[in-house]
ZAMARGU-4260 file (C-alpha; in steps of 0.2 Angstrom, whole numbers, plus 5000, padded with zeros to 4 digits):
<rodrens>
0) 5141/5219/4750 | 5153/5206/4745 | 5166/5218/4739 | 5164/5228/4756 | 5167/5212/4765
5) 5182/5207/4755 | 5190/5224/4761 | 5185/5220/4779 | 5190/5202/4781 | 5208/5198/4779
10) 5205/5179/4777 | 5193/5182/4762 | 5206/5194/4754 | 5219/5181/4756 | 5208/5167/4749
15) 5204/5177/4734 | 5222/5182/4730 | 5226/5164/4728 | 5214/5163/4714 | 5223/5179/4707
20) 5239/5169/4708 | 5234/5152/4700 | 5224/5160/4687 | 5241/5165/4679 | 5244/5147/4675
25) 5226/5145/4668 | 5228/5160/4656 | 5246/5160/4650 | 5250/5142/4651 | 5234/5132/4649
30) 5225/5143/4637 | 5236/5155/4627 | 5254/5157/4626 | 5261/5140/4630 | 5250/5131/4617
35) 5256/5143/4604 | 5274/5141/4610 | 5272/5122/4610 | 5265/5121/4592 | 5276/5134/4584
40) 5293/5132/4593 | 5294/5116/4604 | 5285/5106/4590 | 5295/5114/4576 | 5301/5100/4564
45) 5289/5087/4570 | 5273/5082/4561 | 5259/5095/4565 | 5245/5082/4567 | 5255/5071/4579
50) 5260/5087/4589 | 5242/5092/4591 | 5236/5074/4595 | 5249/5071/4608 | 5244/5088/4617
55) 5227/5081/4618 | 5233/5064/4624 | 5244/5071/4638 | 5230/5083/4643 | 5219/5068/4645
60) 5232/5058/4655 | 5236/5072/4667 | 5217/5074/4671 | 5216/5056/4673 | 5230/5055/4686
65) 5222/5070/4695 | 5205/5061/4695 | 5212/5045/4703 | 5223/5054/4716 | 5212/5069/4722
70) 5199/5060/4733 | 5213/5050/4743 | 5224/5065/4745 | 5209/5076/4750 | 5204/5063/4763
75) 5222/5062/4769 | 5222/5081/4771 | 5205/5082/4780 | 5210/5068/4792 | 5227/5075/4796
80) 5222/5094/4796 | 5235/5098/4783 | 5225/5106/4769 | 5236/5121/4769 | 5252/5110/4768
85) 5244/5100/4753 | 5240/5116/4744 | 5258/5122/4747 | 5265/5106/4739 | 5253/5107/4724
90) 5258/5125/4722 | 5276/5121/4722 | 5274/5108/4709 | 5265/5120/4697 | 5277/5134/4701
95) 5292/5123/4698 | 5285/5116/4681 | 5281/5134/4675 | 5298/5140/4679 | 5306/5125/4670
100) 5296/5128/4654 | 5306/5144/4652 | 5321/5133/4649 | 5314/5124/4634 | 5318/5128/4616
105) 5315/5123/4598 | 5311/5104/4596 | 5309/5101/4614 | 5291/5096/4612 | 5293/5079/4622
110) 5300/5088/4637 | 5287/5102/4635 | 5273/5089/4636 | 5281/5082/4652 | 5282/5099/4660
115) 5264/5103/4655 | 5258/5087/4663 | 5267/5091/4679 | 5261/5109/4679 | 5243/5103/4676
120) 5244/5091/4690 | 5250/5105/4702 | 5237/5117/4696 | 5223/5104/4698 | 5228/5099/4715
125) 5230/5117/4720 | 5212/5120/4715 | 5206/5105/4725 | 5213/5111/4741 | 5209/5129/4738
130) 5191/5126/4734 | 5189/5115/4750 | 5191/5131/4761 | 5176/5139/4754 | 5163/5131/4765
135) 5174/5135/4780 | 5176/5153/4776 | 5158/5158/4771 | 5141/5155/4777 | 5129/5147/4765
140) 5121/5164/4759 | 5139/5171/4756 | 5147/5157/4746 | 5140/5162/4729 | 5146/5179/4731
145) 5163/5175/4738 | 5166/5161/4725 | 5161/5173/4711 | 5173/5187/4718 | 5187/5174/4717
150) 5184/5169/4699 | 5181/5188/4694 | 5197/5194/4702 | 5206/5178/4696 | 5201/5184/4678
155) 5207/5201/4682 | 5224/5195/4688 | 5226/5181/4675 | 5221/5193/4661 | 5233/5207/4667
160) 5248/5196/4667 | 5243/5188/4651 | 5243/5206/4643 | 5260/5209/4650 | 5266/5192/4644
165) 5259/5194/4627 | 5268/5210/4625 | 5284/5201/4630 | 5281/5188/4617 | 5277/5201/4604
170) 5293/5211/4607 | 5306/5198/4611 | 5299/5182/4602 | 5305/5166/4609 | 5314/5174/4623
175) 5298/5184/4628 | 5289/5167/4628 | 5301/5160/4640 | 5301/5175/4651 | 5282/5174/4652
180) 5283/5156/4659 | 5295/5162/4672 | 5283/5176/4676 | 5269/5164/4680 | 5280/5155/4692
185) 5284/5171/4701 | 5266/5178/4701 | 5258/5162/4707 | 5271/5160/4721 | 5269/5178/4727
190) 5250/5178/4728 | 5251/5162/4738 | 5260/5170/4752 | 5244/5180/4759 | 5234/5163/4759
195) 5248/5154/4769 | 5249/5168/4782 | 5231/5174/4784 | 5219/5159/4780 | 5218/5147/4795
200) 5219/5129/4795 | 5201/5121/4798 | 5200/5107/4811 | 5204/5090/4805 | 5189/5078/4802
205) 5186/5066/4816 | 5192/5048/4812 | 5181/5033/4814 | 5186/5021/4829 | 5202/5011/4825
210) 5205/5021/4809 | 5223/5026/4806 | 5229/5042/4798 | 5236/5033/4783 | 5221/5021/4781
215) 5209/5036/4779 | 5217/5041/4762 | 5208/5028/4752 | 5196/5020/4765 | 5186/5036/4767
220) 5184/5039/4748 | 5178/5022/4745 | 5165/5023/4759 | 5160/5040/4752 | 5158/5033/4735
225) 5147/5018/4741 | 5137/5030/4751 | 5133/5042/4737 | 5118/5032/4733 | 5110/5038/4749
230) 5114/5057/4744 | 5105/5059/4727 | 5108/5077/4726 | 5126/5075/4728 | 5126/5061/4715
235) 5116/5070/4702 | 5127/5086/4704 | 5143/5076/4702 | 5136/5067/4686 | 5131/5084/4679
240) 5147/5092/4683 | 5156/5077/4675 | 5147/5080/4659 | 5146/5099/4657 | 5163/5103/4664
245) 5171/5092/4650 | 5165/5105/4638 | 5171/5120/4649 | 5189/5112/4652 | 5191/5107/4634
250) 5186/5124/4626 | 5199/5132/4638 | 5213/5119/4634 | 5210/5118/4615 | 5204/5135/4610
255) 5220/5142/4605 | 5225/5127/4596 | 5209/5127/4587 | 5211/5145/4581 | 5229/5142/4576
260) 5223/5127/4566 | 5211/5138/4556 | 5226/5149/4551 | 5222/5164/4562 | 5236/5175/4567
265) 5244/5177/4584 | 5237/5194/4585 | 5219/5188/4583 | 5221/5174/4595 | 5230/5184/4609
270) 5218/5199/4607 | 5202/5189/4608 | 5208/5178/4623 | 5214/5193/4633 | 5198/5202/4630
275) 5189/5186/4636 | 5198/5188/4653 | 5192/5206/4656 | 5174/5202/4650 | 5174/5189/4663
280) 5176/5200/4677 | 5160/5210/4677 | 5150/5195/4670 | 5156/5183/4684 | 5151/5196/4697
285) 5134/5198/4689 | 5132/5179/4689 | 5135/5179/4708 | 5122/5193/4711 | 5109/5184/4700
290) 5112/5169/4710 | 5108/5178/4726 | 5091/5182/4719 | 5086/5167/4709 | 5097/5153/4716
295) 5114/5145/4711 | 5106/5131/4701 | 5094/5142/4690 | 5108/5154/4685 | 5120/5140/4682
300) 5108/5132/4670 | 5106/5148/4660 | 5125/5149/4659 | 5126/5131/4652 | 5113/5136/4639
305) 5125/5150/4633 | 5139/5137/4631 | 5127/5126/4621 | 5124/5140/4609 | 5143/5143/4607
310) 5146/5124/4604 | 5133/5125/4589 | 5143/5140/4583 | 5160/5132/4583 | 5159/5124/4566
315) 5155/5140/4557 | 5171/5149/4564 | 5181/5153/4548 | 5185/5172/4550 | 5194/5182/4563
320) 5179/5191/4569 | 5170/5174/4571 | 5184/5169/4583 | 5181/5185/4593 | 5163/5182/4595
325) 5166/5165/4601 | 5180/5170/4613 | 5169/5184/4620 | 5154/5173/4622 | 5165/5161/4632
330) 5170/5176/4643 | 5152/5180/4647 | 5148/5163/4654 | 5164/5154/4659 | 5168/5162/4676
335) 5150/5163/4681 | 5147/5144/4678 | 5163/5139/4687 | 5160/5150/4702 | 5142/5144/4704
340) 5147/5126/4702 | 5159/5128/4716 | 5147/5137/4728 | 5132/5125/4723 | 5143/5110/4728
345) 5148/5119/4744 | 5130/5119/4749 | 5129/5100/4747 | 5145/5094/4757 | 5149/5093/4776
350) 5163/5106/4780 | 5173/5093/4790 | 5176/5083/4774 | 5178/5097/4762 | 5195/5092/4755
355) 5189/5074/4752 | 5173/5079/4744 | 5181/5093/4733 | 5193/5079/4728 | 5177/5070/4721
360) 5172/5086/4713 | 5189/5087/4705 | 5188/5068/4700 | 5171/5072/4692 | 5179/5086/4683
365) 5195/5077/4677 | 5187/5061/4672 | 5176/5072/4660 | 5191/5081/4655 | 5199/5065/4649
370) 5186/5062/4636 | 5185/5080/4628 | 5204/5083/4624 | 5205/5065/4619 | 5191/5067/4606
375) 5199/5083/4600 | 5215/5074/4597 | 5207/5059/4589 | 5197/5070/4577 | 5213/5080/4572
380) 5221/5063/4567 | 5205/5056/4558 | 5199/5071/4549 | 5214/5083/4549 | 5203/5096/4558
385) 5196/5101/4575 | 5180/5108/4568 | 5168/5094/4573 | 5173/5095/4591 | 5160/5109/4595
390) 5145/5098/4591 | 5152/5084/4601 | 5155/5095/4616 | 5137/5101/4614 | 5131/5084/4619
395) 5140/5085/4635 | 5132/5101/4640 | 5114/5094/4636 | 5117/5079/4647 | 5124/5090/4661
400) 5109/5102/4660 | 5097/5087/4661 | 5106/5080/4676 | 5108/5097/4685 | 5089/5099/4684
405) 5087/5084/4697 | 5098/5093/4710 | 5089/5101/4725 | 5100/5112/4736 | 5098/5126/4749
410) 5079/5124/4748 | 5078/5131/4731 | 5068/5121/4717
</rodrens>
Protein backbone atom coordinates (compact mmCIF):
# COMPACT_ATOMS: atom_id res chain seq x y z
CA UNK A 1 0.00 0.00 0.00
CA UNK A 2 2.74 2.47 0.91
CA UNK A 3 4.51 2.08 -2.46
CA UNK A 4 1.24 2.53 -4.35
CA UNK A 5 0.59 5.73 -2.42
CA UNK A 6 4.10 6.96 -3.19
CA UNK A 7 3.33 6.63 -6.90
CA UNK A 8 0.05 8.51 -6.43
CA UNK A 9 1.10 11.33 -4.09
CA UNK A 10 3.55 13.82 -5.54
CA UNK A 11 4.45 15.37 -2.19
CA UNK A 12 5.34 11.96 -0.73
CA UNK A 13 7.56 11.15 -3.71
CA UNK A 14 9.32 14.50 -3.41
CA UNK A 15 9.84 14.02 0.35
CA UNK A 16 11.32 10.55 -0.19
CA UNK A 17 13.62 11.83 -2.95
CA UNK A 18 15.23 14.23 -0.47
CA UNK A 19 16.21 11.12 1.52
CA UNK A 20 17.68 9.67 -1.67
CA UNK A 21 19.70 12.86 -2.13
CA UNK A 22 21.14 13.39 1.34
CA UNK A 23 21.94 9.68 1.75
CA UNK A 24 24.79 10.20 -0.73
CA UNK A 25 26.56 12.26 1.92
CA UNK A 26 25.94 9.57 4.52
CA UNK A 27 27.40 6.77 2.39
CA UNK A 28 30.20 8.33 0.35
CA UNK A 29 31.42 10.95 2.84
CA UNK A 30 30.39 9.92 6.35
CA UNK A 31 30.76 6.17 6.05
CA UNK A 32 33.09 5.00 3.28
CA UNK A 33 35.15 6.95 0.76
CA UNK A 34 35.96 10.17 2.59
CA UNK A 35 37.23 8.39 5.73
CA UNK A 36 39.52 6.30 3.50
CA UNK A 37 40.70 9.37 1.58
CA UNK A 38 41.25 11.24 4.84
CA UNK A 39 43.35 8.48 6.38
CA UNK A 40 45.38 7.46 3.33
CA UNK A 41 45.74 10.70 1.33
CA UNK A 42 44.90 13.76 3.40
CA UNK A 43 46.66 12.31 6.46
CA UNK A 44 49.74 11.14 4.56
CA UNK A 45 52.90 12.08 6.45
CA UNK A 46 51.13 12.69 9.77
CA UNK A 47 51.14 10.37 12.78
CA UNK A 48 48.40 7.78 12.18
CA UNK A 49 47.07 7.71 15.75
CA UNK A 50 46.74 11.51 15.82
CA UNK A 51 44.92 11.55 12.48
CA UNK A 52 42.44 8.94 13.76
CA UNK A 53 42.00 10.67 17.10
CA UNK A 54 41.33 14.08 15.54
CA UNK A 55 38.71 12.52 13.27
CA UNK A 56 36.88 11.34 16.38
CA UNK A 57 37.26 14.68 18.13
CA UNK A 58 36.02 16.74 15.17
CA UNK A 59 33.10 14.37 14.67
CA UNK A 60 32.18 14.91 18.29
CA UNK A 61 32.53 18.70 17.98
CA UNK A 62 30.30 18.92 14.90
CA UNK A 63 27.64 16.88 16.68
CA UNK A 64 27.89 19.08 19.76
CA UNK A 65 27.36 22.25 17.70
CA UNK A 66 24.34 20.71 15.99
CA UNK A 67 22.89 19.66 19.33
CA UNK A 68 23.22 23.16 20.78
CA UNK A 69 21.78 24.98 17.76
CA UNK A 70 19.09 22.63 16.41
CA UNK A 71 16.22 23.30 18.87
CA UNK A 72 16.55 27.09 18.55
CA UNK A 73 16.74 27.00 14.76
CA UNK A 74 13.81 24.59 14.68
CA UNK A 75 11.69 26.88 16.86
CA UNK A 76 12.63 29.83 14.66
CA UNK A 77 11.59 27.95 11.52
CA UNK A 78 8.31 26.85 13.16
CA UNK A 79 7.42 30.36 14.28
CA UNK A 80 8.35 32.01 10.98
CA UNK A 81 6.87 29.28 8.77
CA UNK A 82 10.26 28.89 7.07
CA UNK A 83 10.97 25.19 7.38
CA UNK A 84 11.69 24.83 3.66
CA UNK A 85 14.02 27.82 3.66
CA UNK A 86 15.91 26.39 6.62
CA UNK A 87 16.22 23.05 4.83
CA UNK A 88 17.56 24.79 1.72
CA UNK A 89 20.20 26.67 3.74
CA UNK A 90 21.35 23.47 5.45
CA UNK A 91 21.47 21.67 2.12
CA UNK A 92 23.55 24.47 0.58
CA UNK A 93 26.09 24.16 3.42
CA UNK A 94 26.36 20.37 2.98
CA UNK A 95 26.53 20.56 -0.81
CA UNK A 96 29.16 23.32 -0.74
CA UNK A 97 31.38 21.45 1.72
CA UNK A 98 31.10 18.25 -0.31
CA UNK A 99 32.16 20.04 -3.50
CA UNK A 100 35.09 21.71 -1.72
CA UNK A 101 36.34 18.31 -0.52
CA UNK A 102 37.09 17.53 -4.15
CA UNK A 103 39.78 20.25 -4.12
CA UNK A 104 41.87 18.71 -1.32
CA UNK A 105 45.05 16.72 -1.85
CA UNK A 106 47.84 14.97 0.02
CA UNK A 107 48.64 16.35 3.46
CA UNK A 108 45.56 18.61 3.67
CA UNK A 109 44.11 16.77 6.65
CA UNK A 110 43.41 19.90 8.72
CA UNK A 111 41.41 21.46 5.88
CA UNK A 112 39.79 18.08 5.37
CA UNK A 113 38.62 18.02 8.97
CA UNK A 114 37.23 21.58 8.70
CA UNK A 115 35.20 20.74 5.60
CA UNK A 116 34.05 17.49 7.16
CA UNK A 117 32.75 19.43 10.17
CA UNK A 118 30.89 21.94 7.96
CA UNK A 119 29.42 19.20 5.77
CA UNK A 120 28.33 17.26 8.83
CA UNK A 121 26.58 20.35 10.20
CA UNK A 122 24.74 20.84 6.91
CA UNK A 123 23.74 17.19 6.77
CA UNK A 124 22.51 17.17 10.38
CA UNK A 125 20.47 20.37 10.06
CA UNK A 126 19.05 19.15 6.76
CA UNK A 127 17.76 16.05 8.52
CA UNK A 128 16.19 18.08 11.35
CA UNK A 129 14.05 20.10 8.94
CA UNK A 130 13.41 17.19 6.59
CA UNK A 131 12.17 14.97 9.42
CA UNK A 132 9.91 17.75 10.72
CA UNK A 133 7.70 17.41 7.63
CA UNK A 134 6.74 13.80 8.44
CA UNK A 135 3.86 14.55 10.86
CA UNK A 136 2.50 17.13 8.38
CA UNK A 137 2.55 14.78 5.39
CA UNK A 138 1.23 11.51 6.85
CA UNK A 139 -1.54 10.40 9.17
CA UNK A 140 -0.43 8.51 12.30
CA UNK A 141 -1.12 5.10 10.75
CA UNK A 142 0.90 6.04 7.64
CA UNK A 143 4.04 7.40 9.28
CA UNK A 144 5.94 4.16 9.90
CA UNK A 145 5.42 3.13 6.28
CA UNK A 146 6.39 6.50 4.83
CA UNK A 147 9.41 6.84 7.12
CA UNK A 148 10.55 3.31 6.21
CA UNK A 149 10.09 4.03 2.50
CA UNK A 150 12.28 7.12 2.88
CA UNK A 151 15.08 5.21 4.57
CA UNK A 152 14.79 2.26 2.16
CA UNK A 153 14.98 4.37 -0.99
CA UNK A 154 17.67 6.45 0.69
CA UNK A 155 19.71 3.27 1.08
CA UNK A 156 19.09 2.46 -2.58
CA UNK A 157 20.09 5.92 -3.77
CA UNK A 158 23.08 6.28 -1.47
CA UNK A 159 24.22 2.76 -2.31
CA UNK A 160 23.88 3.28 -6.06
CA UNK A 161 26.02 6.40 -6.02
CA UNK A 162 28.49 4.72 -3.69
CA UNK A 163 28.97 1.89 -6.20
CA UNK A 164 29.64 4.41 -8.97
CA UNK A 165 32.00 6.41 -6.75
CA UNK A 166 33.86 3.30 -5.61
CA UNK A 167 34.44 2.46 -9.28
CA UNK A 168 35.75 5.99 -9.87
CA UNK A 169 38.13 5.66 -6.94
CA UNK A 170 39.24 2.21 -8.09
CA UNK A 171 39.98 3.26 -11.67
CA UNK A 172 41.41 6.74 -11.15
CA UNK A 173 42.79 6.69 -7.63
CA UNK A 174 43.06 10.10 -6.00
CA UNK A 175 41.33 11.86 -8.90
CA UNK A 176 38.47 9.38 -8.66
CA UNK A 177 38.05 10.09 -4.96
CA UNK A 178 37.89 13.82 -5.67
CA UNK A 179 35.28 13.32 -8.39
CA UNK A 180 33.22 11.20 -6.01
CA UNK A 181 32.95 14.10 -3.54
CA UNK A 182 31.85 16.42 -6.35
CA UNK A 183 29.25 13.84 -7.38
CA UNK A 184 27.77 13.90 -3.87
CA UNK A 185 27.26 17.66 -4.14
CA UNK A 186 25.56 17.34 -7.54
CA UNK A 187 23.41 14.34 -6.54
CA UNK A 188 22.21 15.92 -3.29
CA UNK A 189 21.44 19.24 -4.96
CA UNK A 190 19.44 17.68 -7.81
CA UNK A 191 17.32 15.50 -5.54
CA UNK A 192 16.46 18.52 -3.40
CA UNK A 193 14.69 20.26 -6.28
CA UNK A 194 11.49 18.11 -6.23
CA UNK A 195 11.16 18.72 -2.48
CA UNK A 196 11.40 22.48 -2.91
CA UNK A 197 8.83 22.42 -5.71
CA UNK A 198 6.21 19.90 -4.57
CA UNK A 199 6.25 19.78 -0.74
CA UNK A 200 4.17 22.57 0.75
CA UNK A 201 5.26 24.77 3.64
CA UNK A 202 3.26 23.86 6.76
CA UNK A 203 1.60 26.78 8.56
CA UNK A 204 3.67 28.60 11.19
CA UNK A 205 3.13 27.70 14.80
CA UNK A 206 1.10 30.27 16.77
CA UNK A 207 3.07 32.67 18.96
CA UNK A 208 2.32 33.40 22.55
CA UNK A 209 1.02 36.91 23.39
CA UNK A 210 3.85 39.42 23.21
CA UNK A 211 6.32 36.92 21.76
CA UNK A 212 8.52 38.30 18.99
CA UNK A 213 9.74 36.28 16.02
CA UNK A 214 13.36 36.31 17.19
CA UNK A 215 12.59 35.64 20.85
CA UNK A 216 10.93 32.34 19.90
CA UNK A 217 14.30 30.93 18.83
CA UNK A 218 15.47 30.16 22.36
CA UNK A 219 12.54 31.09 24.56
CA UNK A 220 10.38 28.29 23.17
CA UNK A 221 12.99 25.52 23.41
CA UNK A 222 13.75 26.53 27.01
CA UNK A 223 10.06 26.36 27.92
CA UNK A 224 9.76 23.05 26.08
CA UNK A 225 12.73 21.65 27.97
CA UNK A 226 11.22 22.68 31.30
CA UNK A 227 7.88 21.21 30.27
CA UNK A 228 9.25 17.77 29.39
CA UNK A 229 8.71 16.64 32.96
CA UNK A 230 4.97 16.83 32.20
CA UNK A 231 5.41 14.69 29.04
CA UNK A 232 6.96 11.46 30.38
CA UNK A 233 6.66 9.48 27.13
CA UNK A 234 8.51 12.17 25.20
CA UNK A 235 11.13 12.44 27.92
CA UNK A 236 11.71 8.69 28.11
CA UNK A 237 11.96 8.47 24.33
CA UNK A 238 14.51 11.27 24.06
CA UNK A 239 16.61 9.68 26.78
CA UNK A 240 16.46 6.30 25.08
CA UNK A 241 17.26 7.79 21.69
CA UNK A 242 20.16 9.67 23.25
CA UNK A 243 21.68 6.38 24.35
CA UNK A 244 21.03 3.92 21.53
CA UNK A 245 21.59 6.36 18.69
CA UNK A 246 25.07 6.94 20.06
CA UNK A 247 25.85 3.40 19.00
CA UNK A 248 24.16 3.67 15.60
CA UNK A 249 25.91 6.91 14.67
CA UNK A 250 29.30 5.84 15.96
CA UNK A 251 29.22 2.55 14.07
CA UNK A 252 28.35 4.43 10.89
CA UNK A 253 31.07 7.06 11.32
CA UNK A 254 33.87 4.84 12.63
CA UNK A 255 33.20 1.56 10.80
CA UNK A 256 35.52 2.09 7.84
CA UNK A 257 38.32 3.46 10.01
CA UNK A 258 37.94 0.44 12.29
CA UNK A 259 38.22 -2.00 9.38
CA UNK A 260 41.14 -0.06 7.94
CA UNK A 261 42.95 -0.13 11.30
CA UNK A 262 42.69 -3.95 11.22
CA UNK A 263 44.59 -3.99 7.93
CA UNK A 264 41.61 -4.91 5.76
CA UNK A 265 41.98 -3.93 2.12
CA UNK A 266 39.92 -1.31 0.35
CA UNK A 267 38.18 -4.01 -1.69
CA UNK A 268 36.89 -5.71 1.45
CA UNK A 269 35.82 -2.45 3.07
CA UNK A 270 34.06 -1.06 0.02
CA UNK A 271 32.44 -4.34 -0.99
CA UNK A 272 31.03 -5.02 2.45
CA UNK A 273 29.70 -1.53 2.98
CA UNK A 274 28.14 -1.30 -0.49
CA UNK A 275 26.39 -4.60 0.18
CA UNK A 276 25.15 -3.14 3.48
CA UNK A 277 23.27 -0.42 1.59
CA UNK A 278 21.39 -2.85 -0.62
CA UNK A 279 20.61 -5.27 2.20
CA UNK A 280 19.11 -2.27 3.98
CA UNK A 281 16.47 -1.66 1.27
CA UNK A 282 14.25 -4.74 1.77
CA UNK A 283 15.02 -4.99 5.49
CA UNK A 284 13.91 -1.41 6.14
CA UNK A 285 10.64 -1.95 4.26
CA UNK A 286 10.15 -5.17 6.26
CA UNK A 287 10.61 -3.25 9.52
CA UNK A 288 7.92 -0.81 8.41
CA UNK A 289 5.47 -3.62 7.63
CA UNK A 290 6.16 -5.38 10.92
CA UNK A 291 5.59 -2.11 12.76
CA UNK A 292 2.16 -1.83 11.14
CA UNK A 293 1.32 -5.19 12.70
CA UNK A 294 3.07 -5.11 16.08
CA UNK A 295 3.74 -1.43 16.71
CA UNK A 296 6.76 0.81 16.24
CA UNK A 297 8.16 0.32 19.72
CA UNK A 298 8.21 -3.48 19.78
CA UNK A 299 9.87 -3.81 16.38
CA UNK A 300 12.34 -1.05 17.27
CA UNK A 301 13.34 -2.94 20.43
CA UNK A 302 13.97 -6.06 18.33
CA UNK A 303 16.24 -4.07 16.02
CA UNK A 304 18.20 -2.68 18.97
CA UNK A 305 18.63 -6.22 20.25
CA UNK A 306 20.28 -7.02 16.93
CA UNK A 307 22.66 -4.10 17.39
CA UNK A 308 23.54 -5.36 20.86
CA UNK A 309 24.56 -8.71 19.41
CA UNK A 310 26.72 -6.97 16.79
CA UNK A 311 28.52 -4.93 19.47
CA UNK A 312 29.43 -8.14 21.28
CA UNK A 313 30.85 -9.47 17.99
CA UNK A 314 33.07 -6.45 17.19
CA UNK A 315 36.13 -7.47 19.30
CA UNK A 316 36.30 -10.80 17.43
CA UNK A 317 36.49 -9.23 13.96
CA UNK A 318 39.93 -10.21 12.64
CA UNK A 319 39.34 -11.65 9.17
CA UNK A 320 37.72 -10.14 6.06
CA UNK A 321 34.68 -12.44 6.26
CA UNK A 322 34.16 -11.36 9.87
CA UNK A 323 33.89 -7.76 8.68
CA UNK A 324 31.41 -8.86 5.99
CA UNK A 325 29.20 -10.49 8.65
CA UNK A 326 29.38 -7.36 10.79
CA UNK A 327 28.56 -5.02 7.90
CA UNK A 328 25.65 -7.10 6.61
CA UNK A 329 24.27 -7.40 10.14
CA UNK A 330 24.31 -3.62 10.41
CA UNK A 331 22.49 -3.43 7.08
CA UNK A 332 19.70 -5.64 8.41
CA UNK A 333 18.90 -3.44 11.42
CA UNK A 334 20.16 0.08 10.71
CA UNK A 335 17.51 1.47 8.36
CA UNK A 336 14.61 -0.09 10.25
CA UNK A 337 15.70 1.22 13.65
CA UNK A 338 16.24 4.73 12.27
CA UNK A 339 12.93 4.77 10.38
CA UNK A 340 10.90 3.54 13.35
CA UNK A 341 12.63 5.97 15.70
CA UNK A 342 11.54 8.80 13.43
CA UNK A 343 7.94 7.61 13.11
CA UNK A 344 7.59 6.79 16.82
CA UNK A 345 8.76 10.28 17.70
CA UNK A 346 6.28 11.77 15.20
CA UNK A 347 3.48 10.12 17.18
CA UNK A 348 4.61 11.97 20.32
CA UNK A 349 4.92 15.56 19.02
CA UNK A 350 2.34 18.23 18.08
CA UNK A 351 2.53 19.03 14.36
CA UNK A 352 2.68 22.80 14.76
CA UNK A 353 5.97 22.52 16.68
CA UNK A 354 7.52 19.74 14.61
CA UNK A 355 10.76 21.51 13.62
CA UNK A 356 11.47 22.62 17.20
CA UNK A 357 10.81 19.17 18.62
CA UNK A 358 12.75 17.42 15.89
CA UNK A 359 15.50 19.81 16.93
CA UNK A 360 15.33 18.19 20.37
CA UNK A 361 15.28 14.81 18.62
CA UNK A 362 18.49 15.80 16.87
CA UNK A 363 19.88 17.30 20.08
CA UNK A 364 19.35 13.97 21.81
CA UNK A 365 21.00 12.21 18.89
CA UNK A 366 23.99 14.54 18.64
CA UNK A 367 24.76 14.76 22.35
CA UNK A 368 24.90 10.97 22.25
CA UNK A 369 27.12 11.15 19.18
CA UNK A 370 29.57 13.38 21.01
CA UNK A 371 30.48 10.58 23.40
CA UNK A 372 30.79 7.64 20.99
CA UNK A 373 33.35 9.07 18.52
CA UNK A 374 35.20 10.70 21.43
CA UNK A 375 35.55 7.34 23.19
CA UNK A 376 36.74 5.69 19.99
CA UNK A 377 39.33 8.44 19.52
CA UNK A 378 40.45 8.18 23.14
CA UNK A 379 40.72 4.38 22.95
CA UNK A 380 42.80 4.71 19.79
CA UNK A 381 45.28 6.93 21.61
CA UNK A 382 45.39 4.93 24.85
CA UNK A 383 45.52 1.41 23.44
CA UNK A 384 46.53 1.87 19.80
CA UNK A 385 43.39 -0.07 18.80
CA UNK A 386 39.68 0.57 18.26
CA UNK A 387 38.74 -3.02 19.19
CA UNK A 388 37.24 -2.30 22.62
CA UNK A 389 34.81 0.26 21.23
CA UNK A 390 32.19 -2.44 20.54
CA UNK A 391 31.55 -3.55 24.14
CA UNK A 392 31.43 0.09 25.26
CA UNK A 393 28.76 0.88 22.66
CA UNK A 394 26.81 -2.18 23.78
CA UNK A 395 26.19 -0.49 27.12
CA UNK A 396 24.48 2.40 25.32
CA UNK A 397 22.15 0.00 23.50
CA UNK A 398 21.27 -1.75 26.76
CA UNK A 399 20.45 1.52 28.49
CA UNK A 400 18.46 2.78 25.51
CA UNK A 401 16.37 -0.38 25.36
CA UNK A 402 15.58 -0.16 29.09
CA UNK A 403 14.36 3.43 28.74
CA UNK A 404 12.43 2.75 25.52
CA UNK A 405 10.36 0.11 27.32
CA UNK A 406 8.91 2.95 29.42
CA UNK A 407 7.47 4.73 26.35
CA UNK A 408 3.77 4.42 25.54
CA UNK A 409 2.68 5.73 22.16
CA UNK A 410 -0.29 5.30 19.85
CA UNK A 411 -2.19 3.27 22.42
CA UNK A 412 0.22 0.36 22.09
CA UNK A 413 1.79 -1.19 25.22
